C-alpha positions, 0 to 999 in steps of 0.5 A: 669492812667498816664498823657499824652500830652502837659501841660494844665494850668487851671488858674481859680477859686476854690470854696466851694459849698453850695448845697440846694435842693429846690422844685423850684428855689426861686422867688423874695420875696419868702421864701422856705425850703430846703430838704437837704444841702451839702457842696462840692468842686467846682469852674469852674476852679477847676471842669475843672481841675478835668475833665482834670485830670480824662480824663488823661491830664497832668494838672496843676492848678493855683489860690488861696484858703483861709486856709478854702479851702485847703481840696479842693486842696487835692481832686484835687490832688487825681483826678490827678491835679498838684496844685503846683501853687495854693497859700494859702492866710492867711486872705482871705476866699475861694470863695463860690457858693450858689447853689439851685437845683430844684426838679421840673426842675432838674435845678440849680441857683447859687450865687457866692462870689469871695473870693480869686479868686478875689485876683489873680494878673498878677505878680503871673501869670508871675511866673507861666507862665515861666514854660509853653511854645509853644505847652502847653495850658491854660484854663480860665473862668471869675471867677477870677481877672486879667484874661484879662492880664493873657490871654495876657501874656499866648499868648505871651508865645505861649500857646493855649488859651481855654476860657469859658466866664462864668459867662457872664458879660456886660463888659467881651469883654472889660476885655478879649482880645477875639481876642487872644482866640483859642477855645471858649466854651459857652452855648446859653445864653453866645452866646446871650450875646456876640452877643448883645455886637458885634451887639448893638450900642457901650455902649448899649449892653444888653444880654437880648435884644438878648434872641431870637437869636439862636446859628446858628445866633450867630455863623456867627457873632462870627466867623466874629469878631474873625477871628483868632479863631480855634473853637467855641462850643455852648452847647444847654443843652438838644438839644446838641451842634453846633460848628464851627472849622477851619480845615485849617489855610487858610480857609475863612469859618469854618466847622460846626458840630452838635450833639444831646445830649447823652441820660441819667438820669438827676439828677443834671446839675451842673458841666456838662459844666465843665465836657464837657470842660475838656474832650473836651480839654483832647481829643484834647491834647491827639492827638496833633501833633507838628505844625499840625492842628486837622482834622474833625475826631479829632474834632468830636471824641473830641465832642463825648467823651466830650458829653458822659462824660457830660451825665454821670455827669448829672446822678450823684449828686454834681459838682466836685463829679459828674465828671466821670473817663475816664474808665467810659466814655470809657465804656459808649461809647462802650455800645452805639456803641454796641446798634447802 
């Protein structure tokens, strides 16, 4: 399908994923055997780019790979991603993710090696950003170097910023100018980490200390701190999501949306969040109109499409490989509508 809407720049990680299927996530001091081992393309940035591409967005990816990872960019191109701004490093290795997939819980555990993702510079980003302007979007995650500075440069260009602060780290709010973010997409653990940072005495933030905090308790704190934000989405795994959106610029409070999870078979949850993010953004961009804010109906439609896409993704193996094309998502939504 032809890409539509404003340009979306995903400035983010590209990884090679090593998957190990295990009886359960390995415990400290424990040695277990893996029943299978596969290698596939991944990285939160690359996954979100592919989701945007398969959703029909006009998406460009910027980042770095080593020569060992050039095959990943080939796969991204086939998914509709323009990789013009992906640099190939001569000496550094591509980032790696070591992923355990639990047969017991169908959950996963991930160890990251940054590789080329941590060699991205602000100077390189300036060369990329000169090709984008107001009305375009930038999508970022916390898996590459210079992220905060790149975010500031993107805002100076007038880009709409969507940030998925994963993996969450204690110093993330110091490294990234979160007051510049337009749309924040986080899971419940990431929400707890930001809540802890915002409410704890300075220098004493501990995400674990806020592990009892619910999404509903996190949202008002985040909304109060980041007053410029247009939307905050907290995904809750099997419990769906809760989100706050600012419908009118002058609104003192944001409108709340709640949505249950779309039911389906769960095979592998890796990449589900990236699929959700990509499809949510693609839906908004597809319906963007110059100088007009999104309506409640548009936000709800974007959440519904993204939720159906994520449901299809968890029913398939792999991370990038599991991301559905838009025709499959449209069909799943039609089937659900008929059943209701």
